[in-house]
Structures are given as structure tokens and as C-alpha cells.
C-alpha positions in Angstrom: -12.0 84.3 269.6 -9.5 81.5 268.9 -11.7 78.9 270.6 -14.7 80.1 268.7 -12.8 79.8 265.5 -11.9 76.2 266.3 -15.5 75.3 267.0 -16.7 77.0 263.8 -14.1 75.1 261.7 -15.1 71.8 263.3 -18.7 72.4 262.5 -17.8 73.3 259.0 -15.8 70.1 258.5 -18.7 68.1 260.0 -21.2 69.6 257.6 -18.9 68.9 254.6 -18.7 65.2 255.7 -22.5 64.8 256.2 -24.0 66.9 253.4 -23.0 66.0 249.8 -25.1 68.9 248.4 -23.3 71.4 250.6 -19.9 70.0 249.4 -21.0 70.3 245.8 -22.1 73.9 246.4 -18.7 74.6 247.8 -17.0 73.1 244.8 -19.2 75.2 242.4 -18.3 78.4 244.4 -14.6 77.5 244.2 -15.0 77.2 240.4 -16.7 80.6 240.3 -14.0 82.1 242.4 -11.3 80.8 240.1 -13.1 82.3 237.2 -13.2 85.8 238.7 -16.9 85.9 239.6 -16.4 88.3 242.5 -14.5 91.6 242.8 -11.0 91.4 244.4 -11.7 94.5 246.4 -14.7 92.7 247.9 -12.7 89.6 248.6 -10.1 91.8 250.3 -12.7 93.0 252.7 -13.6 89.4 253.9 -10.0 88.3 253.9 -6.7 89.8 252.9 -3.5 88.0 253.8 0.2 88.7 253.4 1.8 87.2 250.3 3.0 84.1 252.0 -0.4 83.2 253.5 -3.2 81.6 251.3 -6.8 81.3 252.3 -7.9 77.8 253.2 -11.2 76.1 252.4 -12.9 77.4 255.5 -11.8 80.9 254.7 -13.3 80.6 251.2 -16.5 79.2 252.8 -16.8 82.4 254.9 -16.5 84.4 251.6 -19.2 82.3 250.0 -21.5 82.6 253.1 -21.0 86.4 253.1 -22.0 86.6 249.4 -25.1 84.5 250.2 -26.0 86.7 253.1 -25.6 89.8 251.0 -27.6 88.5 248.1 -30.3 86.5 250.0 -34.0 87.2 249.6 -34.1 88.8 253.0 -30.9 90.7 252.7 -29.5 89.5 256.1 -26.3 91.4 255.6 -26.0 95.0 254.5 -22.9 96.7 253.0 -22.0 100.3 252.3 -18.9 102.2 251.5 -17.4 105.5 252.6 -14.7 107.1 250.4 -11.3 108.0 251.9 -8.7 110.2 250.3 -5.9 107.6 250.4 -5.3 103.9 251.0 -4.0 102.8 254.4 -0.4 102.7 255.6 1.2 99.9 257.5 0.1 99.1 261.1 3.1 100.9 262.6 2.1 104.1 260.8 -0.5 105.2 263.3 -0.3 108.9 262.7 -0.4 108.6 258.9 -3.5 106.4 259.1 -5.3 108.7 261.5 -4.4 111.8 259.3 -6.4 110.1 256.5 -9.2 109.1 258.7 -9.6 112.7 260.0 -10.7 113.6 256.4 -13.7 111.2 256.4 -16.9 112.9 255.2 -19.6 113.9 257.8 -21.1 112.2 259.7 -18.4 109.5 259.8 -15.5 109.2 262.3 -12.8 106.7 262.7 -9.7 106.2 264.9 -6.8 103.9 264.1 -5.1 102.3 267.1 -3.2 99.4 265.6 -1.6 96.5 267.4 -1.7 92.8 266.9 -4.6 92.0 269.3 -8.3 93.1 269.1 -9.6 95.7 266.8 -7.3 98.0 264.8 -9.6 100.9 265.8 -13.2 102.1 265.6 -15.6 103.5 263.0 -18.8 105.4 263.8 -21.4 107.7 262.4 -22.9 110.4 264.6 -26.4 110.6 263.1 -28.8 108.2 261.2 -27.6 107.4 257.6 -29.0 105.8 254.5 -27.7 102.4 253.5 -28.3 100.3 250.4 -29.7 96.8 250.5 -29.6 94.4 247.6 -32.6 92.0 247.2 -33.0 90.0 244.0 -30.6 92.3 242.1 -32.6 95.4 243.1 -31.2 98.1 245.3 -33.4 99.5 248.1 -32.5 102.0 250.8 -32.9 101.6 254.6 -31.9 103.8 257.6 -29.3 102.9 260.2 -29.3 104.6 263.6 -26.0 105.9 265.1 -23.5 103.2 265.8 -19.8 102.3 266.4 -18.2 99.3 264.9 -14.7 97.6 265.0 -12.3 98.9 262.3 -9.9 96.5 260.7 -7.1 97.9 258.5 -4.9 96.2 256.0 -4.7 92.4 256.3 -7.4 90.5 258.1 -8.5 86.9 258.4 -11.8 85.4 257.4 -12.2 84.1 260.9 -11.9 87.6 262.4 -14.4 88.9 259.8 -16.9 86.2 260.6 -16.4 86.7 264.4 -17.2 90.4 264.2 -20.3 89.8 262.1 -21.6 87.1 264.4 -20.7 88.7 267.7 -20.7 92.5 267.2 -23.1 92.8 264.3 -20.7 94.3 261.9 -17.2 95.4 260.8 -15.6 98.3 259.0 -12.9 97.1 256.6 -10.1 99.2 255.1 -7.9 96.8 253.2 -4.5 97.7 251.7 -4.9 99.6 248.4 -8.5 100.4 249.2 -9.9 103.9 248.6 -13.1 103.1 250.5 -13.9 101.9 253.9 -16.4 99.1 253.4 -18.9 98.5 256.3 -20.8 95.2 256.7 -23.8 95.0 258.9 -25.6 91.9 260.2 -29.3 92.8 260.3 -30.0 90.0 262.8 -28.0 92.0 265.4 -28.1 95.6 264.2 -31.6 96.8 263.1 -32.0 98.7 259.8 -35.3 100.6 259.4 -37.6 100.7 256.4 -40.2 103.4 255.7 -42.9 101.4 257.4 -41.0 101.3 260.7 -42.5 103.1 263.7 -39.4 105.1 264.3 -38.5 105.9 260.6 -39.9 109.4 260.7 -37.9 110.1 263.9 -34.7 108.9 262.3 -35.2 110.6 259.0 -35.7 113.9 260.8 -32.1 113.5 262.3 -30.6 112.1 259.1 -29.7 115.4 257.3 -29.1 113.7 254.0 -31.1 112.4 251.1 -30.6 109.2 249.1 -29.5 111.3 246.2 -26.7 112.7 248.4 -25.1 109.2 248.8 -26.6 107.2 245.9 -23.4 106.7 244.1 -20.6 106.9 246.6 -22.2 104.8 249.4 -23.4 102.0 247.1 -20.6 99.5 246.3 -22.5 97.2 244.0 -21.9 98.9 240.7 -18.2 99.4 241.5 -17.8 95.7 242.2 -19.7 94.8 239.0 -17.5 97.0 236.9 -14.4 95.5 238.5 -15.6 92.0 237.8 -16.4 92.8 234.1 -13.0 94.5 233.6 -11.1 91.5 235.2 -13.1 88.9 233.1 -12.5 91.0 229.9 -8.7 90.9 230.6 -8.9 87.2 231.3 -10.8 86.5 228.0 -8.3 88.6 226.0 -5.3 86.9 227.6 -6.8 83.4 226.7 
């Protein structure tokens, strides 16, 4: 993973040097980030560091690229959330974290392993589920078949996030202070099915839920929008 990160960073630096428009877009995004354009709870999913570690330019680029992939016309990335009854404990508190994860709603399951190498654990769903997709500010719903993804709890680097998305097709993130597990899916690697798919009827028959059942809790977009509006209101009042 470390070698892949070095290669990705070198390509990023090369692109900055060769593409003035790309560099300008990065600068514009940095300005938006400083002005609170994106929810902190979303940013924490892409990267969350200890107090002494600050994200570098490459890390922020991964954030901007994730935003682009989530908001693109094709919706290359999907995101959904699953509510948990508490925020995570430290890595050493394996039993406490697993006690929380045991209370995930059906059909979701997760196990926390911890440690400093590889995944912190695993997150899965045992039957097909509905997932939102945002295209041109409109929310649609697709179906995902059963799957298992890496779970990363607490702090996490942008490089790790990007690696999971590019190599394993997704990641489940449970940052510190988060009351949701946020699951990101790369549709180029993990297929999501629309109603015109040949296997949609087969999946929906196994789904055991309607869109109404998960319309609010599984869709993070309104929560993030509310968080941004609240933060910007506080910023305006302070100034």
C-alpha cells in the first residue's frame, strides 16, 4: 500500500506541474474548504488525523476527488449511512467497540479487530439493500447485492481511503465522534443495480425492505447539508 501511495503522490505532483487548469481547480477547492463548503463529518470519513497531524495537499486532493466522484453526472461513487448507538472508542477498546457494533440494525454486521496494520475490521450486509445515489442534486435509489467491505474506525489517512476505493471497491468509515457508519462504494468495481437491470427483480425479492424504510436514515446528504448550513451561519455570526 505504501508503494502505491508514493506512485499516486508522484502522479499528482506531475499533474500539478503540467496542468495549470488543474492547479487552479485545486486552489478554488482549497478556498471552498476554508469557507466550510463541506460537512466536517464527511471530511472525517475521507481523512481524520490526530491533533498533531495536518492533511497535506495530496490528502485534500483526495477529498476533492471524492466529492467530484460522488457528485458527478454518472455517480461513480455511492455513499450511504447506517446509524450506530454510540461513537467509537479508542483502538485498544476492542470489546467496547464490538459491543456497539453488535447493535447494528438488520441486515448489517460488523466486527472490530483493531491493530496498526491492515483493516480495523469488516462491515457487511447479508441481503440486498437500497442505496441512494446523487446525480445533479437529485437523489435516486439503487440496489446493492450482499457484500463485505473493510471497516476503518477512528483516525484514517486519505491515502488509505483512496487505496480501499481503488482496490477493494469501497470502505466503511466510523470516525471518532460519529454516530453513523458511512459506507462509500466505487461503482466501477462494485455494481449497483437500477430497475432496468436484468437481475433487479431477483434482488428486490430478497431485499425485505422498501425505500421508505431507509429513506431518511440511510441517506447522508440532508444531514451534511444541514451541518454545512449550521457551520456557515455560525461563521457569519462570528464575523
